[in-house]
C-alpha positions as CSV (number, residue, x, y, z in Angstrom):
1,M,19.2,-9.6,3.4
2,Y,16.9,-8.3,0.7
3,F,13.9,-9.6,2.6
4,F,14.9,-7.7,5.7
5,W,15.6,-4.4,3.9
6,S,12.4,-4.6,1.9
7,K,10.4,-4.7,5.2
8,I,12.4,-1.7,6.5
9,L,11.8,0.3,3.3
10,V,8.0,-0.2,3.5
11,F,8.1,0.8,7.1
12,V,10.0,4.1,6.7
13,T,8.1,5.2,3.7
14,N,4.7,5.1,5.5
15,P,3.3,8.6,5.4
16,F,2.5,8.4,9.1
17,W,6.3,8.8,9.8
18,W,6.6,11.8,7.4
19,I,3.8,13.5,9.4
20,F,5.4,12.5,12.7
21,I,8.8,13.9,11.6
22,S,7.3,17.1,10.5
23,F,5.7,17.6,13.9
24,L,8.9,16.7,15.5
25,F,10.8,19.3,13.5
26,Y,8.3,21.9,14.8
27,F,9.5,21.4,18.3
28,L,13.2,21.1,17.5
29,I,14.0,23.7,14.8
30,P,14.4,27.5,15.4
31,Y,11.3,29.6,15.9
32,K,11.4,31.3,12.4
33,W,11.1,27.9,10.7
34,K,8.4,26.5,13.0
35,K,5.4,27.7,10.9
36,Y,6.8,25.9,7.8
37,A,7.1,22.7,9.7
38,L,3.6,23.1,11.1
39,I,2.1,23.9,7.7
40,T,3.9,20.8,6.2
41,A,2.7,18.5,9.0
42,V,-0.9,19.7,8.8
43,S,-0.9,19.5,4.9
44,L,0.5,16.0,5.0
45,F,-2.1,15.0,7.5
46,F,-5.0,16.2,5.4
47,I,-3.5,14.8,2.1
48,F,-2.6,11.3,3.4
49,G,-5.6,11.2,5.8
50,N,-8.0,11.7,2.9
51,Q,-9.6,8.4,2.2
52,Y,-10.9,9.4,-1.3
53,I,-7.3,10.1,-2.5
54,I,-5.8,6.8,-1.4
55,Q,-8.7,4.7,-2.5
56,Q,-8.6,6.2,-6.0
57,L,-4.9,5.2,-6.1
58,I,-5.7,1.6,-4.9
59,W,-8.6,1.2,-7.3
60,N,-6.3,2.2,-10.2
61,W,-3.6,-0.2,-9.1
62,E,-5.6,-3.3,-8.3
63,M,-6.8,-5.6,-11.1
64,S,-10.5,-5.9,-11.9
65,P,-12.4,-9.0,-10.9
66,T,-12.8,-12.0,-13.2
67,L,-16.3,-12.9,-14.1
68,I,-17.0,-16.4,-12.8
69,A,-19.5,-17.2,-15.5
70,A,-16.8,-16.5,-18.2
71,L,-14.1,-18.4,-16.4
72,P,-13.1,-21.7,-18.0
73,K,-12.2,-24.7,-16.0
74,H,-8.6,-24.8,-14.7
75,D,-6.5,-27.7,-13.4
76,I,-4.9,-25.9,-10.5
77,G,-5.9,-22.9,-8.5
78,I,-2.8,-21.3,-6.9
79,V,-3.7,-19.4,-3.7
80,L,-1.0,-17.0,-2.5
81,G,-0.5,-16.7,1.3
82,G,-1.3,-13.6,3.3
83,G,-4.8,-14.5,4.3
84,I,-4.1,-16.4,7.5
85,K,-2.5,-14.9,10.5
86,S,-0.8,-16.5,13.6
87,V,-2.3,-16.0,17.0
88,K,0.5,-16.2,19.6
89,K,-1.8,-17.2,22.5
90,D,-3.3,-20.0,20.5
91,P,-0.8,-21.1,17.8
92,D,-3.1,-24.0,16.6
93,R,-6.0,-21.6,15.8
94,V,-6.7,-20.9,12.1
95,T,-7.6,-17.2,11.9
96,L,-8.4,-15.4,8.6
97,N,-7.7,-11.7,8.0
98,A,-9.1,-9.4,5.3
99,A,-7.1,-11.2,2.7
100,G,-8.6,-14.5,3.8
101,D,-11.0,-14.0,1.0
102,R,-8.3,-15.6,-1.2
103,V,-8.9,-18.9,0.6
104,M,-12.7,-18.7,0.5
105,Q,-12.7,-17.8,-3.2
106,A,-10.5,-20.8,-4.0
107,V,-12.9,-23.1,-2.0
108,Y,-15.9,-21.7,-3.9
109,L,-14.2,-22.2,-7.3
110,Y,-13.4,-25.8,-6.3
111,K,-16.9,-26.5,-5.2
112,I,-18.5,-25.2,-8.4
113,G,-16.0,-27.2,-10.5
114,K,-13.9,-24.3,-11.9
115,I,-10.6,-25.8,-10.5
116,N,-9.6,-29.4,-9.9
117,K,-6.9,-28.9,-7.3
118,I,-5.8,-26.1,-4.9
119,L,-2.1,-25.2,-4.5
120,Y,-1.5,-23.1,-1.4
121,S,1.8,-21.2,-1.3
122,G,2.9,-19.4,1.9
123,G,5.4,-19.9,4.7
124,E,6.2,-17.2,7.2
125,G,6.5,-13.6,6.0
126,S,7.9,-12.1,9.2
127,I,11.4,-11.0,10.0
128,N,11.4,-13.2,13.1
129,P,9.9,-16.5,12.2
130,Q,8.1,-18.5,14.9
131,G,7.7,-21.8,13.1
132,H,4.1,-21.3,12.1
133,E,4.0,-21.8,8.3
134,E,0.9,-20.4,6.9
135,A,0.3,-23.1,4.3
136,V,0.2,-25.7,7.1
137,K,-2.7,-23.9,8.7
138,A,-4.3,-23.4,5.4
139,K,-4.3,-27.2,4.9
140,I,-6.2,-27.7,8.2
141,L,-8.8,-25.2,7.1
142,L,-9.1,-26.5,3.6
143,N,-9.5,-30.1,4.8
144,L,-12.3,-29.0,7.2
145,L,-14.0,-27.2,4.3
146,G,-14.1,-30.4,2.3
147,I,-10.9,-30.3,0.2
148,P,-9.3,-33.7,0.3
149,D,-5.5,-34.2,0.5
150,S,-5.6,-35.8,-3.0
151,N,-6.6,-32.4,-4.4
152,L,-4.3,-30.2,-2.2
153,I,-0.7,-29.2,-2.9
154,I,1.1,-27.3,-0.2
155,E,4.2,-25.0,-0.5
156,S,5.1,-23.8,3.0
157,K,8.6,-22.3,2.7
158,S,8.1,-19.1,0.7
159,K,8.5,-15.8,2.6
160,N,7.4,-13.3,-0.1
161,T,5.7,-13.1,-3.5
162,Y,8.9,-13.8,-5.4
163,E,9.4,-17.0,-3.5
164,N,5.7,-17.9,-3.9
165,A,6.4,-18.0,-7.7
166,A,9.8,-19.5,-7.6
167,F,9.0,-22.4,-5.2
168,T,5.6,-23.0,-6.9
169,A,7.3,-23.2,-10.3
170,K,9.5,-26.1,-9.0
171,I,6.5,-28.0,-7.7
172,L,4.6,-27.5,-10.9
173,Q,7.3,-29.1,-13.0
174,K,5.5,-32.4,-12.5
175,Y,2.2,-30.9,-13.5
176,S,3.2,-29.8,-17.0
177,N,0.6,-28.5,-19.4
178,S,-1.8,-27.8,-16.5
179,K,-4.1,-24.7,-16.8
180,L,-3.2,-22.5,-13.9
181,L,-5.5,-20.0,-12.1
182,L,-3.7,-17.4,-9.8
183,I,-5.8,-16.4,-6.9
184,T,-4.8,-13.4,-4.7
185,S,-6.0,-10.0,-3.7
186,G,-6.8,-7.4,-6.3
187,I,-4.1,-5.0,-5.1
188,H,-1.5,-7.9,-5.0
189,M,-2.3,-9.3,-8.4
190,R,-0.2,-7.0,-10.6
191,R,3.0,-8.0,-8.8
192,S,2.0,-11.6,-8.5
193,L,1.3,-12.1,-12.2
194,A,4.6,-10.5,-13.1
195,C,6.5,-12.8,-10.7
196,F,4.8,-16.0,-12.0
197,A,5.4,-14.9,-15.6
198,K,9.1,-14.4,-14.9
199,Q,9.2,-18.0,-13.7
200,G,7.7,-19.1,-17.0
201,L,4.3,-19.8,-15.6
202,N,1.3,-18.8,-17.7
203,T,-1.5,-18.1,-15.2
204,T,-5.0,-16.7,-15.4
205,P,-5.7,-14.0,-12.8
206,Y,-8.6,-14.4,-10.4
207,T,-8.8,-11.5,-8.0
208,A,-10.1,-11.8,-4.5
209,D,-10.4,-9.4,-1.6
210,I,-11.7,-6.7,-4.0
211,D,-12.2,-3.1,-2.7
212,D,-15.8,-2.0,-3.1
213,R,-16.1,1.3,-5.1
214,D,-19.8,1.6,-5.5
215,G,-22.1,4.3,-4.0
216,F,-21.8,7.7,-2.3
217,Y,-20.0,7.7,1.0
218,G,-21.0,11.1,2.3
219,W,-19.2,14.4,2.2
220,G,-17.0,13.6,5.2
221,Y,-15.4,10.8,3.2
222,Y,-14.2,13.4,0.6
223,I,-13.2,16.1,3.1
224,F,-12.2,14.9,6.6
225,P,-9.1,12.8,7.4
226,S,-9.7,9.1,8.4
227,S,-7.5,6.8,10.4
228,L,-8.2,4.1,7.9
229,S,-6.4,6.1,5.2
230,F,-3.0,5.4,6.8
231,L,-3.6,1.7,6.8
232,L,-4.6,1.9,3.2
233,W,-1.4,3.9,2.4
234,D,0.6,1.2,4.1
235,M,-1.0,-1.5,1.9
236,Y,-0.7,0.6,-1.3
237,L,3.0,1.5,-0.7
238,H,3.8,-2.1,0.2
239,E,2.6,-3.1,-3.3
240,V,4.0,-0.3,-5.3
241,I,7.4,-0.3,-3.7
242,G,7.4,-4.0,-3.8
243,Y,6.7,-4.1,-7.5
244,F,9.5,-1.6,-8.4
245,S,12.0,-3.2,-6.0
246,Y,11.2,-6.5,-7.6
247,Y,11.8,-4.9,-11.0
248,M,15.2,-3.7,-9.9
249,K,16.1,-7.2,-8.6
250,G,14.9,-8.8,-11.8
251,Y,12.1,-10.7,-10.1
252,V,9.5,-9.4,-12.5
């Protein structure tokens, strides 16, 4: 039940719906209040549509990258799911999304000798599961990229970050005293580290899928609304709300 309501909470807190409701009020409320609804809707549109604002929030939330040169060797690199998506028209296809960098960073670290094994944790994170566990697809890809089964550990039942940590902790009971490297997106790392720590696992963070913050983007970036901003808000709120809801549940 918690899994269902957490998905609903992230959906209804998306700023897009706040703007939509403000515009809806404009057409439904009495005339003397219409200008306030319109001012609210337009103001929200420019605030939440501003890419500079949301990217500053994301950059302050995500964890900084770990320098590979300074990274000691670890026994197991734990890759959290979220980087592989299902394609309904071709369920056997392995398709990476933006967070697929988690997988590729793990392969890179394995190839250069920074980790000995890869543990991939991820089942189906949707409300309506279709029987396509992400870790199963990840195994196919990792095998093709040269990672043998002897150095692969698969956890395919978890639906969220809490379960990633809880189910992984059970698997790792037979790998006691192993040095663990946690590999996930920069914006996801804060919540992930807290979940694994709660399970008694001491992990070193290795951030993937890092948002680039260098350079000048042009004046339009700082002034005009962008459709990308609403996607970024959805990602940001998913993590922030997720972290504090986990705190309330005792998961972190």
